C-alpha positions as CSV (number, residue, x, y, z in Angstrom):
1,M,0.0,0.0,0.0
2,G,3.0,2.3,0.5
3,L,5.4,3.6,3.0
4,I,4.5,5.0,6.3
5,I,6.8,6.2,9.1
6,I,5.9,4.9,12.5
7,D,6.5,6.6,15.8
8,T,8.3,4.8,18.7
9,N,5.1,4.0,20.5
10,I,3.7,2.2,17.4
11,V,6.9,0.1,17.1
12,I,6.3,-1.0,20.7
13,Y,2.7,-1.8,20.0
14,A,3.6,-3.7,16.9
15,I,6.2,-5.8,18.7
16,K,3.6,-6.6,21.4
17,G,1.1,-7.6,18.7
18,L,-1.5,-5.1,19.7
19,K,-4.6,-5.2,17.5
20,L,-4.6,-1.4,17.0
21,V,-1.7,-1.8,14.6
22,E,-3.4,-4.5,12.5
23,P,-5.2,-2.1,10.1
24,Y,-1.9,-0.6,9.1
25,L,0.0,-3.8,8.4
26,E,-0.6,-3.4,4.7
27,Y,1.9,-0.5,4.7
28,D,5.6,-0.8,4.6
29,F,6.9,0.6,7.9
30,A,9.9,2.9,8.2
31,I,11.3,4.7,11.2
32,S,13.5,7.7,12.0
33,E,17.0,7.1,13.4
34,I,15.8,8.6,16.7
35,T,13.3,5.8,17.1
36,T,16.2,3.3,17.1
37,I,17.9,5.3,19.8
38,E,14.7,5.6,21.9
39,L,14.0,1.8,21.6
40,L,17.5,0.5,22.3
41,G,18.8,3.3,24.6
42,V,16.9,2.1,27.7
43,K,18.8,1.8,30.9
44,N,18.7,-1.8,32.3
45,I,16.6,-3.1,29.4
46,D,15.8,-6.8,29.7
47,P,18.0,-8.7,27.3
48,E,15.0,-10.5,25.7
49,I,13.2,-7.2,25.1
50,L,16.4,-5.7,23.6
51,L,16.8,-8.7,21.3
52,G,13.2,-8.5,20.2
53,R,13.5,-4.8,19.4
54,K,16.7,-5.3,17.5
55,K,15.1,-8.1,15.4
56,Y,12.1,-6.0,14.6
57,L,14.2,-2.9,13.7
58,G,16.3,-5.0,11.4
59,S,13.1,-5.8,9.4
60,I,12.1,-2.3,8.6
61,T,13.6,0.7,6.8
62,N,15.5,3.1,9.1
63,F,16.0,6.7,7.8
64,S,19.2,8.4,9.0
65,L,19.3,12.0,10.1
66,T,20.4,14.1,7.1
67,P,21.3,17.8,7.0
68,E,17.9,18.4,5.3
69,I,16.0,16.6,8.1
70,R,18.0,18.5,10.6
71,E,17.0,21.8,9.0
72,I,13.3,20.8,9.0
73,T,13.6,19.7,12.6
74,I,15.0,23.2,13.5
75,R,12.1,24.9,11.7
76,L,9.6,22.7,13.5
77,K,11.2,23.4,16.9
78,Q,11.0,27.2,16.1
79,K,7.4,27.0,15.2
80,Y,6.0,24.5,17.7
81,T,6.6,23.3,21.2
82,L,7.9,19.8,20.5
83,K,10.3,17.4,22.2
84,I,13.5,16.9,20.0
85,P,12.7,13.3,19.3
86,D,9.2,14.2,18.1
87,A,10.5,17.0,16.0
88,I,13.0,14.6,14.3
89,I,10.4,12.0,13.6
90,A,8.0,14.6,12.2
91,A,10.8,16.2,10.1
92,T,11.7,12.7,8.7
93,A,8.1,12.1,7.6
94,L,7.9,15.6,6.1
95,Y,11.2,15.1,4.2
96,Y,10.2,11.8,2.7
97,D,6.6,13.1,2.2
98,V,5.0,10.2,3.9
99,T,2.3,9.8,6.6
100,L,3.3,9.4,10.3
101,L,1.5,6.7,12.3
102,T,1.5,7.5,16.0
103,A,-0.5,7.3,19.2
104,D,0.8,10.8,20.3
105,K,-1.8,13.5,20.0
106,D,0.8,16.2,20.1
107,F,1.5,15.6,16.4
108,D,-2.0,16.8,15.6
109,K,-0.9,20.4,16.0
110,L,1.6,20.1,13.1
111,K,-0.5,21.4,10.2
112,E,2.0,20.6,7.5
113,L,2.3,16.9,8.6
114,T,0.0,14.1,7.4
115,S,-0.5,11.8,10.4
116,I,-2.7,9.0,11.6
117,I,-3.2,9.2,15.3
118,V,-4.5,6.0,16.8
119,S,-6.2,5.7,20.2
120,I,-5.0,3.2,22.7
């Protein structure tokens, strides 16, 4: 069906097999580099959880932070009150002109971003 960038919370839900992700499984999932950092950079993470996350991340596209994405991130931070990881994820979706799938309602305020916000 096409490419969609998924937020960190959606990766966690997908790994857990939550049904709210099922309607979107027809898409090819991609993530921003910051999502990898958020998922793997957890202090005292259980080794089994870490292994599962690494395996899942190895199966989807991972977009690196580029100078262009950095510039979009800066503009988003100047315009909106966003956490840096959220700004990077949104900038990545904007740069690649794809929809963002998230459970974070804060993304709804970004008028230039196409997003699907799922309820948990």
